[in-house]
C-alpha positions as CSV (number, residue, x, y, z in Angstrom):
1,M,15.2,-4.6,4.0
2,V,14.9,-1.8,1.5
3,K,16.2,1.2,3.5
4,Y,13.4,3.8,3.6
5,R,15.4,6.9,3.8
6,N,13.7,9.1,1.2
7,I,10.1,9.0,2.2
8,L,7.2,10.8,0.4
9,V,4.2,11.7,2.5
10,V,0.9,12.4,0.7
11,I,-1.0,15.0,2.5
12,N,-4.8,15.0,2.8
13,P,-6.1,18.6,2.3
14,E,-9.4,17.7,3.9
15,E,-8.1,16.5,7.3
16,E,-6.5,18.5,10.1
17,R,-4.9,15.3,11.6
18,Q,-2.4,13.9,9.1
19,I,-2.2,10.1,9.9
20,A,0.2,9.5,7.1
21,L,2.6,12.1,8.5
22,E,2.4,10.5,11.9
23,R,3.2,7.1,10.5
24,A,6.0,8.4,8.2
25,V,7.7,10.1,11.2
26,K,7.7,6.7,13.0
27,V,9.1,5.0,9.9
28,A,11.8,7.7,9.6
29,E,12.8,7.2,13.3
30,L,13.7,3.6,12.4
31,E,16.3,4.6,9.8
32,Q,19.2,6.9,10.6
33,G,19.3,9.9,8.2
34,A,15.9,9.4,6.8
35,Q,14.3,12.4,5.0
36,L,10.7,13.3,4.7
37,T,9.0,15.2,1.9
38,L,5.4,16.3,2.3
39,L,3.4,16.5,-1.0
40,L,0.1,18.3,-1.2
41,T,-1.6,18.4,-4.6
42,I,-4.3,20.9,-5.2
43,Y,-6.5,21.8,-8.2
44,D,-9.6,23.9,-8.7
45,F,-11.1,23.8,-12.2
46,S,-12.9,27.1,-11.6
47,Y,-9.6,28.9,-11.6
48,E,-9.0,27.7,-15.2
49,M,-12.4,28.8,-16.4
50,T,-12.4,32.4,-15.2
51,A,-12.6,34.0,-18.6
52,M,-12.6,37.6,-17.2
53,L,-9.1,37.2,-15.9
54,S,-5.9,37.1,-17.9
55,A,-3.5,34.2,-17.8
56,D,-1.2,36.1,-15.5
57,E,-4.0,36.9,-13.1
58,R,-5.1,33.3,-13.0
59,E,-1.5,32.3,-12.4
60,E,-1.3,34.8,-9.5
61,M,-4.5,33.4,-8.0
62,R,-3.0,29.8,-8.2
63,H,0.1,31.0,-6.5
64,G,-2.0,32.6,-3.8
65,V,-3.8,29.4,-3.1
66,I,-0.6,27.5,-3.0
67,A,0.9,30.0,-0.5
68,Q,-2.1,29.6,1.8
69,R,-1.8,25.8,1.8
70,R,1.9,26.0,2.5
71,E,1.2,28.2,5.5
72,W,-1.4,25.6,6.7
73,L,1.2,22.8,6.3
74,D,3.8,24.8,8.2
75,E,1.4,25.1,11.1
76,I,0.9,21.3,11.1
77,L,4.6,20.7,10.9
78,Q,5.7,23.0,13.7
79,P,5.4,20.4,16.5
80,Y,7.5,18.0,14.5
81,R,10.1,20.6,13.6
82,D,10.3,21.6,17.3
83,K,11.4,18.0,17.9
84,G,14.1,18.2,15.2
85,V,12.2,16.4,12.4
86,E,13.4,17.7,9.0
87,C,10.7,17.9,6.4
88,E,10.6,19.4,2.9
89,V,7.2,20.8,1.8
90,K,5.9,20.7,-1.8
91,V,2.5,22.1,-2.8
92,L,1.8,21.5,-6.5
93,W,-1.0,22.5,-8.7
94,H,-2.0,19.3,-10.5
95,N,-5.4,17.9,-11.7
96,R,-4.4,14.2,-11.3
97,P,-3.0,13.6,-7.8
98,F,-1.8,10.1,-8.4
99,E,0.2,11.2,-11.4
100,C,1.7,14.0,-9.4
101,V,2.8,11.6,-6.7
102,I,4.3,9.0,-9.1
103,Q,6.1,11.8,-11.1
104,E,7.6,13.0,-7.8
105,V,8.7,9.4,-7.0
106,L,10.3,9.1,-10.4
107,E,12.1,12.4,-10.3
108,Q,13.2,12.4,-6.7
109,R,13.8,8.6,-6.4
110,H,11.7,8.2,-3.3
111,D,11.9,4.7,-1.8
112,L,8.5,4.8,0.1
113,V,5.2,6.5,-0.3
114,V,3.0,6.9,2.8
115,K,-0.7,7.8,2.4
116,A,-3.8,7.6,4.6
117,T,-6.6,5.6,3.1
118,H,-10.3,5.1,3.7
119,K,-13.0,2.8,2.4
120,H,-14.3,3.2,-1.1
121,S,-17.8,2.4,-2.3
122,F,-18.3,0.0,-5.2
123,L,-19.7,2.8,-7.3
124,Q,-16.8,5.1,-6.6
125,T,-14.4,2.3,-7.4
126,F,-16.1,1.3,-10.6
127,I,-16.5,4.9,-12.0
128,F,-13.7,6.9,-10.5
129,T,-10.7,4.7,-9.6
130,P,-9.5,6.1,-6.3
131,T,-6.0,7.6,-6.0
132,D,-5.1,4.8,-3.6
133,W,-5.8,2.2,-6.2
134,H,-3.9,4.1,-8.9
135,L,-0.9,4.1,-6.6
136,L,-1.1,0.4,-5.8
137,R,-1.2,-0.4,-9.5
138,K,1.3,2.2,-10.9
139,C,3.7,3.5,-8.2
140,P,7.2,2.0,-8.8
141,C,8.2,2.1,-5.1
142,P,6.6,0.5,-2.0
143,V,3.3,2.2,-0.9
144,L,2.3,2.2,2.8
145,L,-1.4,2.8,3.2
146,V,-2.2,3.8,6.8
147,K,-5.3,3.7,8.8
148,E,-6.2,4.7,12.4
149,G,-4.1,3.1,15.1
150,H,-0.5,3.0,16.2
151,W,2.5,0.7,15.6
152,Q,3.4,-0.9,18.9
153,R,6.5,-2.8,19.9
154,G,5.8,-6.5,20.5
155,G,2.8,-6.6,18.2
156,S,2.1,-8.8,15.2
157,L,2.9,-8.4,11.5
158,I,1.6,-10.5,8.6
159,A,3.5,-11.3,5.4
160,A,0.8,-12.5,2.9
161,I,2.4,-14.5,0.1
162,N,1.2,-16.8,-2.7
163,C,3.1,-20.1,-2.4
164,S,0.8,-22.0,-4.9
165,S,1.9,-20.1,-7.9
166,D,4.6,-21.6,-10.2
167,D,5.3,-18.2,-11.7
168,K,8.9,-17.2,-11.2
169,E,8.1,-13.6,-10.7
170,Q,5.6,-14.4,-8.0
171,K,8.2,-16.5,-6.2
172,V,10.7,-13.7,-6.3
173,L,8.0,-11.4,-4.9
174,N,7.3,-13.9,-2.2
175,D,10.9,-13.8,-1.2
176,R,10.9,-10.0,-1.1
177,I,7.7,-9.8,1.0
178,T,9.2,-12.3,3.5
179,R,12.6,-10.5,3.8
180,E,10.8,-7.2,4.2
181,G,8.6,-8.7,6.9
182,I,11.6,-10.1,8.8
183,A,13.4,-6.8,8.7
184,I,10.4,-4.7,9.9
185,A,9.6,-7.3,12.6
186,E,13.1,-7.0,13.9
187,L,13.0,-3.2,14.0
188,L,9.7,-3.2,15.8
189,G,10.3,-6.1,18.1
190,A,7.2,-7.7,16.6
191,S,6.1,-11.3,15.7
192,L,5.9,-12.1,12.0
193,Y,3.3,-14.5,10.6
194,L,3.7,-16.0,7.2
195,V,0.2,-16.4,5.7
196,N,-1.1,-18.2,2.5
197,T,-4.7,-18.7,1.4
198,Y,-6.1,-21.4,-0.9
199,P,-9.4,-21.9,-2.8
200,G,-12.0,-24.2,-1.4
201,T,-13.6,-27.2,-3.1
202,P,-15.5,-26.3,-6.3
203,V,-19.2,-26.9,-5.5
204,N,-20.0,-28.2,-9.0
205,V,-17.4,-31.0,-8.6
206,A,-19.0,-32.3,-5.5
207,I,-22.4,-32.3,-7.2
208,E,-21.4,-33.9,-10.5
209,L,-19.2,-36.6,-9.0
210,P,-21.2,-38.6,-6.3
211,E,-18.1,-40.6,-5.4
212,F,-16.1,-37.4,-4.8
213,D,-15.1,-36.9,-1.1
214,P,-14.9,-33.1,-0.5
215,N,-13.5,-33.6,3.0
216,A,-10.6,-35.7,1.8
217,Y,-10.0,-33.3,-1.1
218,N,-10.0,-30.3,1.3
219,D,-7.6,-32.1,3.7
220,A,-5.2,-32.9,0.8
221,I,-5.3,-29.3,-0.6
222,R,-4.7,-27.8,2.8
223,K,-1.8,-30.1,3.5
224,H,-0.3,-29.3,0.1
225,H,-0.4,-25.6,0.9
226,E,0.9,-26.1,4.4
227,D,3.8,-28.0,3.0
228,L,4.5,-25.3,0.4
229,L,4.4,-22.5,3.1
230,R,6.6,-24.4,5.5
231,E,9.2,-25.0,2.7
232,H,9.2,-21.3,2.1
233,A,9.5,-20.6,5.8
234,D,12.5,-23.0,6.1
235,Q,14.4,-20.9,3.5
236,F,14.2,-18.0,5.9
237,G,14.6,-19.8,9.2
238,I,11.1,-19.1,10.3
239,N,9.6,-21.6,12.7
240,H,6.5,-23.4,11.5
241,M,4.5,-22.1,14.4
242,W,4.5,-18.7,12.7
243,T,2.9,-20.0,9.5
244,K,-0.8,-20.1,8.8
245,V,-2.9,-21.2,5.9
246,A,-6.6,-20.5,5.4
247,E,-9.3,-21.6,3.0
248,G,-11.0,-18.9,1.0
249,L,-10.4,-15.8,-1.2
250,P,-7.6,-13.5,0.1
251,E,-9.9,-10.5,0.3
252,E,-12.3,-12.5,2.6
253,V,-9.7,-14.4,4.7
254,L,-6.8,-12.0,5.2
255,P,-8.8,-9.1,6.9
256,D,-10.3,-11.6,9.4
257,M,-6.9,-13.1,10.0
258,A,-5.4,-9.7,10.6
259,D,-8.1,-9.0,13.2
260,E,-7.6,-12.4,14.9
261,L,-3.8,-11.8,15.2
262,K,-4.3,-8.2,16.1
263,A,-1.8,-7.3,13.4
264,T,-0.6,-3.7,13.0
265,L,0.7,-4.2,9.5
266,M,0.2,-6.5,6.6
267,I,2.8,-6.8,3.8
268,M,1.6,-7.9,0.4
269,G,2.7,-7.9,-3.2
270,C,0.9,-6.3,-6.1
271,V,1.5,-7.2,-9.8
272,G,0.3,-3.8,-10.9
273,R,-2.5,-5.0,-13.2
274,T,-3.8,-2.1,-15.4
275,G,-6.2,-1.6,-18.3
276,L,-9.1,-3.9,-19.0
277,S,-7.9,-6.7,-16.7
278,A,-7.7,-4.3,-13.8
279,A,-11.3,-3.0,-14.5
280,L,-12.6,-6.6,-14.7
281,L,-10.5,-8.4,-12.2
282,G,-8.7,-5.8,-10.1
283,N,-5.7,-6.7,-7.9
284,T,-5.8,-8.9,-4.8
285,A,-4.3,-6.1,-2.8
286,E,-7.0,-3.6,-3.8
287,H,-9.8,-5.9,-2.7
288,V,-8.0,-6.5,0.7
289,V,-7.4,-2.8,1.4
290,D,-11.0,-1.8,1.9
291,R,-11.7,-4.6,4.4
292,L,-8.4,-4.4,6.3
293,N,-8.3,-2.5,9.6
294,C,-4.5,-2.3,9.9
295,D,-1.9,-0.6,7.8
296,I,-0.8,-2.3,4.5
297,L,2.6,-2.2,2.8
298,I,2.5,-3.0,-0.9
299,L,5.6,-4.2,-2.8
300,K,6.0,-4.5,-6.5
301,P,8.0,-7.1,-8.5
302,D,11.7,-6.1,-9.0
303,D,11.3,-5.8,-12.7
304,Y,8.1,-3.7,-12.5
305,S,7.8,-1.0,-15.2
306,C,5.9,2.1,-14.3
307,P,3.3,3.2,-16.9
308,V,3.3,6.8,-15.8
309,D,5.4,9.4,-17.7
310,D,7.9,11.2,-15.4
311,R,7.3,14.5,-17.3
312,R,5.0,16.8,-15.5
313,H,1.6,17.6,-17.0
314,T,-0.1,20.0,-14.6
315,A,-3.4,20.8,-16.4
């Protein structure tokens, strides 16, 4: 398991209860010597447009806002500090929160980003790509998106992999997801399920070929994917009883499976698709996030190249 000892917590300025902080503290407790950094990005365009004020006066106003937010964060942190939890606080003025987060990751070499998430409407997704999705696509280190609920010992975890791909990069990512799942399951005393989905029978094939037997085809495809998943499980000493395959699109099948298994965490990979392909196709992890009721840990390929410049641009 990648040791999560330098954790960046993204603070939500609109919420009093910081779910990401609660979860990050739990993660830090699993690793001796783990450090937490709380990051709050703020920006108000009106401060930049106040023509009657000088540049120095505008800067002073920004510093005043930052100081107020630091005091607010200190109040939230006090119960944790009373318990001996060490946290560094950073409040930064930045007009693109996801860039600020990634630049912080690159500069301080954080090995995990923890952020609370919520559902996004289709319109919001299409017009204004949410910070969550930017982080999934572009953050170089693992991202833990958390929702309501608590991690419990003895629960269930899901490692969602793609065994049907012949792509070498995907196979390496499958291995990383599985190793991560095994390590986290051991730390939490949880059960780990290996899960793989596969597409159903194309409707047009069944219509155009009268002699085509969709049931036999489905059985053959399912067995093929079961064999692939079990071969993968054997490499890691995972009993076949902890493997599950399901027909359908990942974004439709995985959330239902997580509910069925009462999973507290799902671990997935994200290839980090950006640009036009991201706008048209998206990433599987992005589609799953909005329907998932449990936390999700997103891992990138080992050779992932971050498209964000590590130099800060604050306005």
